[in-house]
Backbone as ProteinMPNN parsed JSONL, in Angstrom:
{"seq_chain_A": "MKLHVRPSEEPAHPLRVETRWPVAAAVLAVALLVTMLPDRVRVFPVWAPYVLAIALIVPMAAIMLTSAPERWFRIERTITMIFFLVAGSGMIADLTLLIAEMVRRSGQVSGIQLLTSSVAMWVLNVLTFSLLYWQVDRGGPEARANNAGPRPDWLFPQEGAPQDVPPGWRPTFVDYLFLGYSTATAFSTTDVMPLTSRAKLLMMLESTISLATIVAVMSRAINILGN", "coords_chain_A": {"N_chain_A": [[57.826, 215.387, 170.203], [58.589, 214.771, 166.889], [61.263, 215.365, 164.746], [61.523, 215.761, 161.34], [64.028, 215.12, 159.227], [65.232, 216.05, 156.195], [66.909, 214.076, 153.88], [70.176, 214.869, 152.849], [70.836, 215.985, 149.612], [73.0, 214.629, 147.325], [75.317, 216.27, 145.269], [75.068, 216.023, 141.776], [77.373, 214.361, 139.674], [79.336, 216.199, 137.421], [79.008, 216.051, 133.872], [81.515, 214.556, 132.039], [83.318, 215.648, 129.287], [85.038, 214.77, 126.451], [87.687, 216.435, 124.774], [87.333, 217.726, 121.465], [88.977, 218.833, 119.557], [91.47, 217.661, 118.504], [90.279, 215.565, 117.088], [88.661, 216.887, 115.217], [90.682, 218.086, 113.702], [91.805, 215.796, 112.553], [89.664, 214.957, 110.958], [89.488, 217.067, 109.09], [91.981, 216.7, 107.902], [91.593, 214.233, 106.639], [89.693, 214.959, 104.679], [91.262, 216.752, 103.173], [93.316, 215.066, 102.241], [91.937, 213.319, 100.557], [91.281, 215.006, 98.431], [93.772, 215.369, 97.34], [94.336, 213.25, 95.703], [94.879, 212.0, 92.348], [92.8, 213.147, 89.621], [91.976, 211.105, 87.947], [91.786, 208.813, 89.457], [90.188, 209.411, 91.562], [87.163, 208.942, 93.207], [85.165, 210.54, 94.198], [83.649, 213.814, 93.897], [85.537, 216.918, 94.182], [84.49, 218.62, 96.126], [82.951, 217.018, 97.792], [84.241, 215.58, 100.027], [84.737, 217.738, 101.773], [82.194, 218.653, 102.412], [81.2, 216.488, 103.89], [83.068, 216.546, 105.975], [82.53, 219.041, 107.203], [79.917, 218.53, 108.016], [80.402, 216.696, 110.033], [82.061, 218.074, 111.8], [80.444, 220.1, 112.791], [78.538, 219.0, 114.81], [80.543, 218.216, 116.618], [81.718, 220.655, 117.369], [79.478, 221.768, 118.567], [79.157, 220.098, 120.774], [81.413, 220.785, 122.246], [81.018, 223.5, 122.757], [78.464, 224.089, 123.708], [76.237, 224.193, 126.563], [74.628, 222.05, 127.059], [75.403, 219.286, 125.941], [74.438, 216.727, 125.469], [72.41, 216.124, 123.63], [73.716, 216.161, 121.215], [75.413, 214.003, 121.049], [74.505, 211.526, 119.934], [73.985, 212.367, 117.332], [76.559, 213.08, 116.472], [77.802, 210.554, 116.639], [76.343, 209.065, 114.716], [76.909, 210.494, 112.324], [79.664, 210.178, 112.266], [79.897, 207.426, 111.775], [78.735, 207.331, 109.228], [80.559, 208.959, 107.892], [82.872, 207.366, 108.088], [82.074, 205.099, 106.584], [81.656, 206.214, 104.032], [84.17, 207.461, 103.501], [85.846, 205.229, 103.854], [84.908, 203.323, 101.919], [85.312, 204.866, 99.634], [88.086, 205.118, 99.776], [88.958, 202.46, 99.394], [87.976, 202.051, 96.811], [89.464, 204.012, 95.416], [92.038, 202.998, 95.841], [91.82, 200.601, 94.432], [91.504, 201.579, 91.823], [93.968, 202.86, 91.509], [95.736, 200.646, 91.572], [94.819, 199.324, 89.31], [95.499, 201.186, 87.29], [98.227, 201.036, 87.574], [98.762, 198.375, 86.873], [97.899, 198.311, 84.205], [99.669, 200.088, 83.147], [99.268, 202.552, 81.884], [100.277, 205.083, 81.717], [98.927, 207.345, 82.376], [98.979, 208.099, 85.0], [101.634, 209.337, 86.706], [104.924, 208.424, 88.078], [105.516, 210.08, 90.257], [102.933, 210.926, 90.957], [101.828, 208.464, 91.663], [103.4, 207.871, 93.908], [102.89, 210.038, 95.719], [100.127, 209.68, 95.937], [99.974, 207.15, 97.105], [101.163, 207.624, 99.596], [99.355, 209.508, 100.619], [97.097, 207.856, 100.658], [97.838, 205.948, 102.549], [98.11, 207.461, 104.93], [95.505, 208.404, 105.056], [94.167, 206.015, 105.503], [95.073, 205.399, 108.114], [94.041, 207.603, 109.636], [91.267, 207.448, 109.148], [90.471, 204.946, 110.205], [91.283, 205.36, 112.826], [89.464, 207.284, 113.705], [87.131, 205.718, 113.667], [87.765, 203.693, 115.559], [87.967, 205.275, 117.858], [85.329, 206.094, 118.158], [83.753, 203.761, 118.463], [84.726, 202.15, 120.53], [83.89, 200.95, 123.699], [81.421, 202.211, 123.755], [81.771, 204.862, 122.982], [83.3, 208.205, 123.266], [82.269, 209.782, 125.473], [80.948, 207.892, 127.038], [83.128, 206.376, 127.822], [84.619, 208.302, 129.274], [82.947, 208.802, 131.408], [82.673, 206.409, 132.646], [80.577, 204.757, 131.815], [80.262, 203.005, 129.793], [80.003, 199.938, 127.777], [81.64, 196.692, 127.826], [85.159, 196.756, 127.035], [86.533, 197.108, 123.676], [89.186, 197.173, 123.079], [92.149, 196.617, 124.967], [94.17, 198.644, 126.817], [97.624, 199.244, 127.689], [97.984, 200.979, 129.852], [95.872, 200.478, 131.52], [96.585, 198.244, 132.859], [98.49, 199.088, 134.573], [97.71, 200.96, 136.769], [98.891, 202.511, 138.714], [100.787, 204.027, 137.499], [99.657, 205.944, 135.913], [97.499, 208.876, 135.567], [94.827, 209.238, 138.0], [91.73, 207.654, 137.243], [92.218, 207.321, 134.518], [91.467, 207.26, 131.052], [91.288, 206.055, 127.678], [91.917, 208.363, 125.027], [91.445, 210.267, 121.949], [94.045, 210.445, 120.885], [95.265, 208.113, 121.762], [93.864, 206.202, 120.276], [94.599, 207.034, 117.768], [97.307, 206.367, 117.786], [96.956, 203.62, 117.948], [95.764, 203.121, 115.432], [97.898, 203.945, 113.817], [100.016, 202.184, 114.529], [98.877, 199.752, 113.803], [98.669, 200.023, 111.019], [101.335, 200.22, 110.403], [102.85, 198.101, 111.581], [101.282, 195.981, 110.863], [99.98, 194.467, 112.75], [99.06, 193.904, 116.217], [100.483, 196.039, 118.71], [101.096, 197.373, 121.497], [98.495, 197.416, 122.322], [95.704, 195.432, 123.028], [93.37, 193.649, 121.151], [90.059, 192.771, 122.034], [87.549, 191.953, 121.207], [85.583, 190.443, 118.565], [84.851, 192.21, 116.509], [86.75, 194.234, 116.815], [89.089, 192.877, 116.095], [88.505, 192.205, 113.425], [88.261, 194.759, 112.252], [90.885, 195.721, 112.578], [92.237, 193.862, 111.015], [91.215, 194.538, 108.485], [92.185, 197.193, 108.211], [94.968, 196.662, 108.251], [95.211, 195.138, 105.923], [94.541, 196.978, 103.886], [96.625, 198.809, 104.274], [98.833, 197.157, 103.724], [98.415, 196.538, 101.003], [98.659, 199.101, 99.949], [101.323, 199.832, 100.531], [102.963, 197.69, 99.558], [102.043, 197.169, 96.908], [101.368, 199.673, 95.516], [103.083, 201.828, 96.451], [105.637, 200.661, 96.268], [105.788, 200.167, 93.512], [105.698, 202.796, 92.559], [108.123, 203.823, 93.548], [109.844, 202.197, 92.109], [109.35, 203.056, 89.456], [110.239, 205.717, 89.618], [112.89, 205.244, 90.216], [113.827, 204.214, 87.852]], "CA_chain_A": [[57.694, 215.896, 168.832], [59.669, 214.251, 166.053], [61.736, 216.238, 163.668], [61.803, 215.042, 160.099], [65.181, 215.721, 158.558], [65.347, 215.638, 154.798], [68.269, 213.633, 153.536], [70.914, 215.797, 151.989], [70.987, 215.534, 148.234], [74.376, 214.699, 146.84], [75.391, 216.917, 143.958], [75.354, 215.13, 140.656], [78.69, 214.536, 139.075], [79.231, 216.847, 136.105], [79.306, 215.217, 132.721], [82.845, 214.758, 131.466], [83.282, 215.696, 127.826], [86.384, 214.721, 125.871], [87.926, 217.483, 123.79], [87.137, 217.283, 120.081], [89.824, 219.552, 118.599], [92.312, 216.744, 117.713], [89.431, 214.79, 116.185], [88.293, 217.775, 114.119], [91.87, 218.224, 112.851], [91.918, 214.562, 111.779], [88.603, 214.968, 109.947], [89.92, 217.987, 108.036], [93.104, 216.072, 107.2], [91.024, 213.222, 105.752], [89.111, 215.655, 103.528], [92.34, 217.297, 102.361], [94.047, 213.977, 101.59], [91.122, 212.801, 99.452], [91.379, 215.936, 97.303], [95.118, 215.298, 96.777], [94.449, 212.141, 94.763], [94.685, 212.405, 90.942], [91.41, 213.13, 89.169], [91.673, 209.854, 87.257], [91.534, 207.733, 90.41], [89.346, 209.896, 92.652], [85.793, 208.543, 92.909], [84.243, 211.571, 94.673], [83.98, 215.194, 93.505], [86.454, 217.584, 95.106], [83.762, 219.259, 97.218], [82.227, 216.048, 98.625], [84.858, 215.342, 101.34], [84.61, 218.901, 102.654], [80.821, 218.676, 102.904], [81.119, 215.495, 104.959], [83.875, 217.014, 107.103], [81.782, 220.101, 107.888], [78.771, 217.899, 108.675], [80.867, 216.029, 111.245], [82.664, 219.041, 112.724], [79.378, 220.896, 113.419], [78.159, 218.453, 116.122], [81.696, 218.233, 117.52], [81.808, 222.007, 117.919], [78.331, 221.966, 119.462], [79.446, 219.381, 122.016], [82.429, 221.51, 122.998], [80.673, 224.894, 123.032], [77.161, 224.255, 124.336], [76.126, 223.749, 127.952], [73.858, 220.805, 127.076], [75.9, 218.573, 124.757], [73.916, 215.365, 125.364], [71.584, 215.954, 122.426], [74.576, 216.082, 120.04], [76.243, 212.803, 121.059], [74.008, 210.552, 118.956], [74.193, 212.934, 115.994], [77.974, 212.93, 116.163], [78.097, 209.139, 116.417], [75.762, 208.657, 113.437], [77.651, 211.096, 111.213], [80.99, 209.55, 112.24], [79.757, 206.138, 111.083], [78.54, 207.621, 107.803], [81.832, 209.472, 107.402], [83.786, 206.234, 107.912], [81.622, 204.26, 105.479], [81.91, 206.907, 102.769], [85.612, 207.601, 103.317], [86.447, 203.909, 103.715], [84.573, 202.755, 100.616], [86.027, 205.652, 98.631], [89.511, 204.788, 99.854], [89.149, 201.154, 98.751], [87.765, 202.249, 95.375], [90.624, 204.746, 94.902], [93.167, 202.072, 95.826], [91.591, 199.671, 93.319], [91.796, 202.296, 90.576], [95.415, 203.059, 91.441], [96.363, 199.372, 91.203], [94.46, 199.065, 87.914], [96.335, 202.052, 86.47], [99.59, 200.53, 87.67], [98.845, 197.127, 86.115], [97.773, 198.619, 82.775], [100.805, 200.929, 82.754], [98.724, 203.439, 80.856], [101.027, 206.332, 81.67], [98.088, 208.473, 82.775], [99.401, 208.453, 86.352], [103.091, 209.282, 86.736], [105.52, 207.86, 89.273], [105.334, 211.03, 91.364], [101.538, 210.858, 91.364], [101.644, 207.198, 92.373], [104.044, 207.952, 95.22], [102.123, 210.937, 96.589], [98.816, 209.083, 96.179], [100.126, 206.045, 98.05], [101.389, 208.211, 100.921], [98.066, 210.059, 101.052], [96.197, 206.744, 100.942], [98.265, 205.308, 103.797], [97.722, 208.348, 106.031], [94.043, 208.391, 105.072], [93.802, 204.755, 106.148], [95.33, 205.536, 109.557], [93.125, 208.567, 110.246], [89.881, 206.992, 109.048], [90.241, 203.88, 111.182], [91.425, 205.935, 114.17], [88.161, 207.888, 114.031], [86.173, 204.663, 113.972], [88.142, 203.095, 116.842], [87.635, 206.247, 118.904], [83.889, 206.217, 118.319], [83.045, 202.521, 118.778], [85.223, 201.469, 121.72], [83.226, 201.173, 124.989], [80.249, 203.065, 123.639], [82.076, 206.222, 122.565], [84.176, 208.98, 124.162], [81.643, 210.209, 126.729], [80.712, 206.696, 127.845], [84.415, 206.029, 128.449], [85.023, 209.325, 130.241], [82.06, 208.771, 132.566], [82.59, 205.024, 133.132], [79.216, 204.288, 131.563], [80.255, 202.22, 128.575], [80.051, 198.476, 127.888], [82.974, 196.106, 127.892], [86.055, 197.373, 126.034], [86.969, 196.388, 122.483], [90.651, 197.121, 123.152], [92.726, 196.754, 126.303], [95.369, 199.466, 126.744], [98.575, 198.872, 128.743], [97.825, 201.851, 131.025], [94.878, 199.901, 132.418], [97.246, 197.22, 133.655], [99.421, 199.743, 135.498], [97.014, 202.177, 137.206], [99.732, 203.333, 139.583], [101.694, 204.829, 136.677], [98.883, 206.89, 135.111], [96.63, 209.696, 136.412], [93.607, 208.558, 138.466], [90.606, 207.709, 136.316], [92.684, 207.4, 133.125], [90.693, 206.618, 129.996], [91.878, 206.356, 126.366], [91.378, 209.469, 124.243], [91.659, 210.096, 120.513], [95.464, 210.236, 120.588], [95.532, 206.686, 121.973], [93.329, 205.464, 119.123], [95.437, 207.402, 116.628], [98.485, 205.508, 117.864], [96.507, 202.272, 117.602], [95.644, 203.065, 113.982], [99.233, 204.066, 113.215], [100.788, 200.957, 114.741], [98.253, 198.686, 113.016], [99.032, 200.218, 109.611], [102.791, 200.126, 110.249], [103.349, 196.777, 111.958], [100.313, 194.985, 110.392], [99.599, 193.625, 113.885], [98.955, 194.655, 117.459], [101.753, 196.36, 119.372], [100.869, 197.354, 122.94], [97.056, 197.391, 122.582], [95.19, 194.09, 122.771], [91.953, 193.581, 120.764], [89.331, 191.824, 122.873], [86.304, 191.518, 120.581], [85.709, 190.022, 117.168], [84.793, 193.362, 115.607], [88.04, 194.917, 116.894], [90.049, 192.113, 115.305], [88.161, 192.334, 112.007], [88.608, 196.103, 111.812], [92.339, 195.817, 112.473], [92.618, 193.076, 109.839], [90.902, 195.33, 107.29], [93.143, 198.291, 108.116], [96.272, 196.106, 107.889], [95.163, 194.714, 104.521], [94.617, 198.182, 103.056], [97.976, 199.34, 104.4], [99.753, 196.264, 103.02], [98.233, 196.744, 99.564], [99.175, 200.426, 99.597], [102.793, 199.875, 100.611], [103.606, 196.676, 98.714], [101.66, 197.265, 95.5], [101.395, 200.994, 94.901], [104.266, 202.611, 96.792], [106.836, 200.026, 95.72], [105.788, 200.419, 92.065], [106.048, 204.193, 92.343], [109.566, 203.961, 93.783], [110.517, 201.532, 90.989], [109.262, 203.942, 88.298], [111.112, 206.868, 89.842], [114.275, 204.78, 90.157], [114.234, 203.986, 86.453]], "C_chain_A": [[58.902, 215.432, 168.009], [60.003, 215.25, 164.948], [62.076, 215.382, 162.458], [62.918, 215.781, 159.356], [65.267, 215.186, 157.147], [66.766, 215.191, 154.505], [68.923, 214.612, 152.58], [71.096, 215.203, 150.607], [72.421, 215.728, 147.774], [74.398, 215.364, 145.469], [75.752, 215.923, 142.867], [76.726, 215.425, 140.087], [78.537, 215.205, 137.71], [79.645, 215.891, 134.994], [80.693, 215.561, 132.179], [82.758, 214.658, 129.954], [84.716, 215.717, 127.313], [86.536, 215.81, 124.817], [87.861, 216.915, 122.379], [88.129, 217.924, 119.107], [90.793, 218.633, 117.855], [91.495, 215.925, 116.716], [89.03, 215.631, 114.982], [89.467, 217.976, 113.165], [92.053, 216.979, 111.986], [90.876, 214.5, 110.672], [88.974, 215.889, 108.788], [91.072, 217.399, 107.228], [92.609, 214.994, 106.241], [90.445, 213.876, 104.503], [90.196, 216.192, 102.603], [93.08, 216.203, 101.599], [93.256, 213.397, 100.424], [91.24, 213.701, 98.231], [92.761, 215.918, 96.659], [95.276, 214.191, 95.747], [94.234, 212.628, 93.333], [93.224, 212.281, 90.524], [91.022, 211.781, 88.576], [91.295, 208.734, 88.225], [90.67, 208.191, 91.58], [87.888, 209.642, 92.307], [84.776, 209.6, 93.342], [84.618, 212.924, 94.081], [84.836, 215.864, 94.573], [85.72, 218.135, 96.322], [83.147, 218.267, 98.195], [82.912, 215.788, 99.977], [84.703, 216.514, 102.298], [83.194, 219.025, 103.205], [80.653, 217.695, 104.062], [81.892, 215.948, 106.194], [83.139, 218.089, 107.9], [80.595, 219.508, 108.64], [79.176, 217.198, 109.956], [81.428, 217.012, 112.265], [81.587, 219.873, 113.438], [78.915, 220.286, 114.74], [79.314, 218.398, 117.108], [81.849, 219.603, 118.171], [80.661, 222.281, 118.886], [78.556, 221.276, 120.8], [80.419, 220.166, 122.881], [81.94, 222.877, 123.476], [79.341, 225.09, 123.736], [77.177, 223.723, 125.765], [75.325, 222.464, 128.095], [74.249, 219.958, 125.874], [75.256, 217.209, 124.528], [73.155, 215.129, 124.065], [72.442, 215.756, 121.177], [75.377, 214.783, 119.971], [75.803, 211.798, 119.993], [74.181, 211.067, 117.531], [75.641, 212.766, 115.57], [78.319, 211.48, 115.847], [77.578, 208.67, 115.062], [76.555, 209.212, 112.263], [79.06, 210.521, 111.126], [80.938, 208.22, 111.514], [79.567, 206.345, 109.582], [79.842, 208.096, 107.182], [82.804, 208.32, 107.154], [83.372, 205.375, 106.719], [81.925, 204.91, 104.133], [83.402, 207.006, 102.496], [86.279, 206.249, 103.105], [86.166, 203.274, 102.371], [85.258, 203.523, 99.493], [87.509, 205.346, 98.6], [89.802, 203.451, 99.167], [88.971, 201.272, 97.24], [88.948, 202.981, 94.744], [91.842, 203.837, 94.809], [93.041, 201.071, 94.684], [91.913, 200.329, 91.983], [93.29, 202.536, 90.42], [96.124, 201.78, 90.999], [96.041, 199.026, 89.75], [95.297, 199.909, 86.962], [97.772, 201.539, 86.446], [99.764, 199.263, 86.834], [98.789, 197.391, 84.618], [98.961, 199.402, 82.245], [100.395, 201.897, 81.657], [99.506, 204.739, 80.718], [100.218, 207.54, 82.068], [98.436, 208.976, 84.174], [100.909, 208.254, 86.441], [103.592, 208.647, 88.029], [105.362, 208.764, 90.483], [103.904, 210.987, 91.876], [101.234, 209.569, 92.111], [102.215, 207.273, 93.777], [103.242, 208.838, 96.174], [100.741, 210.362, 96.907], [98.909, 207.947, 97.188], [100.366, 206.558, 99.462], [100.083, 208.78, 101.477], [97.095, 208.953, 101.427], [96.549, 206.083, 102.268], [97.867, 206.162, 105.003], [96.205, 208.391, 106.175], [93.531, 207.129, 105.76], [93.953, 204.849, 107.662], [94.286, 206.438, 110.211], [91.682, 208.066, 110.243], [89.583, 205.916, 110.082], [90.412, 204.384, 112.613], [90.121, 206.584, 114.624], [87.138, 206.826, 114.407], [86.492, 204.0, 115.31], [87.714, 203.994, 118.001], [86.133, 206.287, 119.186], [83.222, 204.934, 118.814], [83.498, 201.902, 120.098], [84.452, 201.905, 122.969], [82.059, 202.157, 124.91], [80.526, 204.497, 123.257], [82.838, 207.002, 123.618], [83.533, 209.363, 125.487], [81.321, 209.021, 127.63], [82.002, 206.249, 128.532], [84.768, 207.016, 129.553], [84.197, 209.258, 131.512], [81.826, 207.356, 133.1], [81.203, 204.422, 132.928], [79.132, 203.377, 130.349], [80.234, 200.729, 128.824], [81.483, 197.977, 127.989], [83.859, 196.653, 126.78], [86.283, 196.474, 124.834], [88.485, 196.233, 122.453], [91.092, 197.319, 124.596], [94.058, 197.484, 126.168], [96.312, 199.133, 127.897], [98.446, 199.737, 129.989], [96.828, 201.273, 132.025], [95.446, 198.776, 133.269], [98.251, 197.781, 134.638], [98.799, 201.033, 136.003], [97.861, 203.071, 138.096], [100.637, 204.268, 138.798], [100.971, 205.848, 135.804], [98.014, 207.726, 136.04], [95.386, 208.927, 136.851], [92.458, 208.731, 137.463], [91.018, 207.793, 134.858], [91.753, 206.641, 132.2], [91.332, 206.972, 128.656], [91.16, 207.502, 125.675], [91.743, 209.272, 122.779], [93.118, 209.823, 120.173], [95.839, 208.767, 120.764], [95.019, 205.849, 120.807], [94.066, 205.833, 117.84], [96.712, 206.566, 116.614], [98.132, 204.066, 117.527], [96.382, 202.117, 116.092], [96.989, 203.114, 113.287], [100.022, 202.765, 113.35], [100.202, 199.793, 113.953], [98.638, 198.794, 111.548], [100.52, 200.048, 109.375], [103.295, 198.717, 110.482], [102.471, 195.649, 111.433], [99.887, 194.029, 111.506], [99.442, 194.518, 115.105], [100.346, 194.938, 118.014], [101.554, 196.289, 120.886], [99.397, 197.272, 123.307], [96.504, 196.041, 122.152], [93.724, 194.142, 122.356], [91.252, 192.472, 121.538], [88.08, 191.268, 122.21], [86.543, 191.156, 119.119], [85.701, 191.217, 116.228], [86.089, 194.162, 115.646], [89.074, 194.203, 116.042], [89.775, 192.243, 113.813], [88.516, 193.716, 111.473], [90.111, 196.266, 111.653], [92.856, 195.003, 111.291], [92.365, 193.86, 108.555], [91.878, 196.478, 107.126], [94.516, 197.795, 107.689], [96.314, 195.694, 106.427], [95.274, 195.904, 103.582], [96.018, 198.771, 103.097], [98.98, 198.483, 103.633], [99.649, 196.446, 101.51], [98.802, 198.082, 99.119], [100.695, 200.434, 99.534], [103.429, 198.932, 99.595], [103.313, 196.908, 97.237], [101.925, 198.639, 94.914], [102.701, 201.721, 95.18], [105.534, 201.996, 96.218], [106.926, 200.219, 94.211], [106.18, 201.86, 91.744], [107.551, 204.416, 92.521], [110.35, 203.328, 92.649], [110.495, 202.403, 89.738], [110.222, 205.12, 88.438], [112.584, 206.459, 89.769], [114.778, 204.544, 88.749], [114.208, 205.267, 85.626]], "O_chain_A": [[60.056, 215.661, 168.37], [59.136, 215.868, 164.331], [62.821, 214.407, 162.553], [62.75, 216.92, 158.921], [65.365, 213.976, 156.944], [67.721, 215.882, 154.859], [68.305, 215.11, 151.639], [71.472, 214.039, 150.468], [72.974, 216.827, 147.826], [73.578, 215.045, 144.609], [76.641, 215.088, 143.035], [77.173, 216.571, 140.028], [77.68, 214.802, 136.924], [80.519, 215.041, 135.169], [80.993, 216.721, 131.898], [82.198, 213.706, 129.41], [85.51, 216.578, 127.694], [85.607, 216.072, 124.053], [88.274, 215.783, 122.127], [88.117, 217.58, 117.925], [90.94, 218.803, 116.644], [91.971, 215.627, 115.62], [89.053, 215.146, 113.851], [89.273, 218.032, 111.951], [92.414, 217.088, 110.814], [91.169, 214.041, 109.568], [88.792, 215.524, 107.626], [91.136, 217.576, 106.011], [93.147, 214.853, 105.142], [90.679, 213.404, 103.39], [90.07, 216.1, 101.382], [93.433, 216.391, 100.434], [93.842, 213.021, 99.408], [91.293, 213.205, 97.105], [92.916, 216.404, 95.538], [96.247, 214.188, 94.991], [93.482, 213.578, 93.119], [92.5, 211.414, 91.014], [89.87, 211.36, 88.687], [90.568, 207.812, 87.857], [90.444, 207.414, 92.508], [87.414, 210.063, 91.252], [83.629, 209.559, 92.896], [85.791, 213.161, 93.791], [84.857, 215.433, 95.725], [86.259, 218.123, 97.428], [82.847, 218.641, 99.328], [82.223, 215.774, 100.997], [84.554, 216.314, 103.504], [83.011, 219.457, 104.343], [80.046, 218.02, 105.082], [81.436, 215.762, 107.322], [83.127, 218.053, 109.131], [80.294, 219.921, 109.76], [78.373, 217.111, 110.884], [81.284, 216.802, 113.47], [81.798, 220.306, 114.572], [78.896, 221.004, 115.739], [79.097, 218.52, 118.313], [82.082, 219.703, 119.375], [80.848, 222.948, 119.904], [78.186, 221.811, 121.845], [80.275, 220.213, 124.103], [82.407, 223.365, 124.505], [79.102, 226.153, 124.308], [78.024, 222.906, 126.128], [75.345, 221.848, 129.16], [73.513, 219.909, 124.888], [75.5, 216.588, 123.493], [73.249, 214.055, 123.472], [71.95, 215.236, 120.176], [75.966, 214.487, 118.932], [76.629, 211.28, 119.241], [74.489, 210.294, 116.623], [75.922, 212.358, 114.443], [79.047, 211.208, 114.892], [78.279, 207.963, 114.338], [76.844, 208.487, 111.311], [79.602, 210.386, 110.029], [81.828, 207.909, 110.723], [80.155, 205.635, 108.767], [80.192, 207.687, 106.075], [83.485, 208.294, 106.129], [84.222, 204.965, 105.928], [82.391, 204.248, 103.205], [83.86, 206.68, 101.401], [87.178, 206.126, 102.273], [87.076, 202.74, 101.738], [85.727, 202.93, 98.521], [88.122, 205.316, 97.534], [90.786, 203.33, 98.438], [89.722, 200.668, 96.474], [89.391, 202.614, 93.655], [92.59, 203.888, 93.833], [94.033, 200.729, 94.04], [92.523, 199.709, 91.112], [93.823, 202.427, 89.315], [97.012, 201.825, 90.148], [96.891, 198.494, 89.036], [95.758, 199.409, 85.936], [98.446, 201.602, 85.418], [100.784, 199.09, 86.167], [99.529, 196.782, 83.845], [99.237, 199.39, 81.045], [101.077, 202.043, 80.642], [99.399, 205.42, 79.698], [100.745, 208.652, 82.101], [98.213, 210.145, 84.492], [101.406, 207.14, 86.273], [102.82, 208.368, 88.946], [105.108, 208.296, 91.593], [103.675, 211.008, 93.086], [100.473, 209.572, 93.078], [101.598, 206.798, 94.731], [102.951, 208.44, 97.302], [100.238, 210.534, 98.018], [98.027, 207.792, 98.033], [99.839, 205.998, 100.423], [99.744, 208.568, 102.641], [96.349, 209.083, 102.398], [95.66, 205.701, 103.028], [97.345, 205.639, 105.987], [95.683, 208.412, 107.289], [92.562, 207.183, 106.518], [93.066, 204.43, 108.407], [93.708, 206.071, 111.235], [90.96, 208.24, 111.225], [88.556, 205.97, 110.759], [89.751, 203.883, 113.522], [89.722, 206.452, 115.781], [86.369, 207.004, 115.351], [85.588, 203.769, 116.113], [87.166, 203.522, 118.997], [85.719, 206.492, 120.327], [82.217, 205.008, 119.52], [82.718, 201.19, 120.731], [84.372, 203.097, 123.263], [81.752, 202.849, 125.881], [79.592, 205.297, 123.208], [83.011, 206.526, 124.74], [84.184, 209.279, 126.529], [81.41, 209.13, 128.853], [81.979, 205.799, 129.678], [85.171, 206.614, 130.645], [84.683, 209.617, 132.584], [80.915, 207.122, 133.893], [80.716, 203.666, 133.769], [78.035, 203.016, 129.924], [80.427, 200.288, 129.957], [82.414, 198.752, 128.21], [83.367, 196.979, 125.7], [86.236, 195.248, 124.94], [89.007, 195.281, 121.874], [90.489, 198.085, 125.347], [94.968, 197.007, 125.49], [95.849, 198.774, 128.979], [98.767, 199.277, 131.085], [96.918, 201.535, 133.225], [94.858, 198.399, 134.283], [98.809, 197.041, 135.449], [99.309, 202.112, 135.699], [97.582, 204.263, 138.22], [101.198, 205.205, 139.366], [101.616, 206.551, 135.026], [97.803, 207.339, 137.189], [94.935, 208.038, 136.128], [92.25, 209.813, 136.914], [90.25, 208.287, 134.033], [91.306, 205.535, 132.508], [91.864, 208.071, 128.502], [89.934, 207.6, 125.733], [92.288, 208.233, 122.406], [93.4, 209.046, 119.261], [96.644, 208.236, 119.998], [95.673, 204.89, 120.396], [94.146, 205.02, 116.919], [97.149, 206.11, 115.557], [98.92, 203.365, 116.892], [96.829, 201.12, 115.526], [97.209, 202.421, 112.294], [100.627, 202.303, 112.383], [100.945, 198.933, 113.481], [98.905, 197.782, 110.899], [100.932, 199.758, 108.252], [104.071, 198.189, 109.686], [102.849, 194.482, 111.533], [99.477, 192.901, 111.231], [99.661, 195.728, 115.04], [101.275, 194.158, 117.805], [101.817, 195.251, 121.493], [99.067, 197.077, 124.477], [96.793, 195.56, 121.056], [92.897, 194.63, 123.126], [91.782, 191.371, 121.681], [87.594, 190.21, 122.612], [87.56, 191.514, 118.525], [86.455, 191.246, 115.256], [86.497, 194.715, 114.625], [89.855, 194.849, 115.342], [90.708, 192.377, 113.02], [89.02, 193.834, 110.356], [90.566, 196.886, 110.691], [93.814, 195.41, 110.633], [93.194, 193.853, 107.645], [92.357, 196.723, 106.018], [95.17, 198.425, 106.858], [97.331, 195.877, 105.759], [96.01, 195.855, 102.597], [96.546, 199.188, 102.066], [99.872, 199.01, 102.97], [100.664, 196.503, 100.815], [99.366, 198.186, 98.03], [101.284, 200.975, 98.599], [104.331, 199.328, 98.857], [104.219, 196.854, 96.405], [102.635, 198.758, 93.915], [103.361, 202.184, 94.25], [106.411, 202.713, 95.736], [108.019, 200.413, 93.68], [106.903, 202.115, 90.781], [108.175, 205.121, 91.728], [111.398, 203.84, 92.255], [111.498, 202.49, 89.029], [110.928, 205.474, 87.493], [113.426, 207.235, 89.316], [115.972, 204.651, 88.469], [114.523, 205.24, 84.436]]}, "name": "protein", "num_of_chains": 1, "seq": "MKLHVRPSEEPAHPLRVETRWPVAAAVLAVALLVTMLPDRVRVFPVWAPYVLAIALIVPMAAIMLTSAPERWFRIERTITMIFFLVAGSGMIADLTLLIAEMVRRSGQVSGIQLLTSSVAMWVLNVLTFSLLYWQVDRGGPEARANNAGPRPDWLFPQEGAPQDVPPGWRPTFVDYLFLGYSTATAFSTTDVMPLTSRAKLLMMLESTISLATIVAVMSRAINILGN"}
């Protein structure tokens, strides 16, 4: 008599979910910075950034608080892309208006307003692109955390020294925030290497916006205040 033994079923690995609280803080900071711009150069109503921020934070909170977050991943990704397109296009339009006001020397925007607007624009540039980097690299945060994503857009130095980082290390939002900060500050790569064409184009766009903000707007504001 033969005994049929059922093969033991291996327990499925639990889905790893990256924390969203630093990302939600960055989204709120973007909304707040947009409202700090002078009315004359702000292209969106005051309430519009907060509506977009709430629309993005809702799926993030659902991912963190629900037991079945899979259904919210695509919603979060779609709204993040919309958030970047709206915030990015608005940022470029605001920067264009600031430079136009500066060239015309109309006096409608003071030196203090130019300085605070340029600082807000620079930080807005860093945060907005950091959100996009975090969402697009390797298929998104959950694809990275669960080793299910495509080839990377950026190569981080920790991946070249696995003995010096925790096992299974993967980049999180803070790593992409540093990438956005270093790109806007140094206008080039620092320790992170872009591997794809879209990564290089995005970093070029962020560097261009940062350069225009610092060289054109911030320097003019400092010159006005100095005189």
